[in-house]
C-alpha positions, 0 to 999 in steps of 0.5 A: 819215922820222921815227923811227917811220916809218922802222921801217916801211919794209919790202921789196917781199916784205914789203909784198906779204905786209902788203897781202893780209893787211890786205886779208884782215882788212877784208873779214872786218871788214866781214863780221862788223860786219854780223853783229853788227848782225842777231845777238844770239843768240851773241854773248854766248856767244861773249865769255864764252868768249873773255874766260875764254880771254883772261884765262887765256892772258895770265896764263898767258904771265906765269907764271899756273898757273890753267886756264880752267876754274878761272878760269871758276870763280872769275868765277862765285864773286868774293870778292875778299877771298879773293884770296889768291894771286897767281895768282887778284888777276892774273886778277880784274885782268885781268877787271876791266880787259877788262871795262872797255875793252868798256864803255867803248872809244869814251870811253878815250882813248889817252893817258898818263894813261888808260894809267896808269889802266889799269895802276892798274886791272889791278894793283889787287888785286895785294898786292906790286904796290901802290907801283908800279900806275899809276906808270912804272917807278923799276927797269930792267927787261927783257922776260922769257919764262917758261916751265914748270918756272920757266925764264925767258929774257931776250928783251931789254933796255928803255928805261932810266928816265929816257926812258922819259917823253918815249919814252911822249911821242912814242909816244902823240903819234905814233900819235894823230897818224897814226890821225888822218891816216890815211895809214897803215893803223890795223893798221900802226899798232897793231903799231908801237904794240905793239912800241914799248910792250913795248919801252919795258916803261914799268911795273915789272909788268904790261907783257906784259898791259897790252900786250894789253889795249891791242891789244884797245883800239886794235882797237875804237877801229878798228871791229875789234869783232870782238876781244872774240869771239875771244881773242888773247891765247890764239893768242899763248900758243899762239904764244908762242916765234914771238910772242917771236922777232918780237919779239927779231928786230925789237927787236936793232937797237933805236936803230939806223937799221937797226931794222925791225919787219917780222917782228913787223908779220907775225906781228901781222898773220898771228895777227889773220887766223888769228883771223877764221878761228878765230871763222868756226869758234867761230861756226859750231859755237855756232850749229850748237849752238843758240847761248847757251841754258841746259841746258834750252833746249839740250835742247829745241833738240836734241829739236825738231831730232830729231822737228820738226815737233811741237806744244806738247802733244807737247813737253809729253809729252816734257818731263813734267818741266817746267813747262808755263809754263816751257815756254812761255817757252823756246819764246817766247825760242827763236823770239824769238832766230830759232832756231825757227820756228812753223807754223800758229796757235792749237792747230794751231801747230807748232815747227820749227828755223829754215832757217839752225839745220838 
């Protein structure tokens, strides 16, 4: 039994919990992937919301103070030359790297070279990180929990500098080999990779943020596509104490035969399962509000919901401040996205809300 597999030697009770959680997550994975093939109305909005939440939570875990609203405003008016604060630099770096992963996850290899490139991209706007970005650490570091008021607590010590290259090489080789063999479930492999990455802490700074980005990468590469529409980072932020405790309990026997990551694995899977429930809720709420619509289209949807069925002439009177051509385009868009339906033809056409949007 190799050094990684030994840490996955869980007791019977833990194995039963792990199997149940994996079964629930995989069931949702199949359900969501079917939704994604059929739907396009809500996915842009869900991903936009998740992206802002992920950026905000992941940077705040590391000490940033920007709110989600401030981040959304910053992303709507990005001027790289004006990123004067470290918080702003970290936010844009995280946004850029997350977008790279979303758009290219199928082409990004899990390799030291690509991980270093992602790290470089993550810190590319950070003035104080110029010297060490994209390179393994040259000074000792520790996993430190940051709390409001500037309070910091050392969670555990990390891999010594001279061991980083070998440990990262071994970890990546084992992970890729196991994903190829398919003898261990990919979710357990993912949980192990993130635990090991955080324990090694290979870079001088940015390890926590990069670990969460790599979580998204590995999940997407293994067809857990729902992860881009709901924020894992946000759930970690709201359970930060539990997150650190799971790492501490698993890491306390680091480098000993008794090292076991059952507590961390259960945390990882439980929170991933919680995410599926959270996404279901967000998805249903968004559907009830009319999906990915601008304010004018949402108003039109709401009016139709309360007054259907309506003809174009009825809507033209109700929305006399909207140009008739714009109104027709909005109705065409709502119909294309299957948010509304029509009955009849020509001047007798009436518009109603589609059955699944009521």
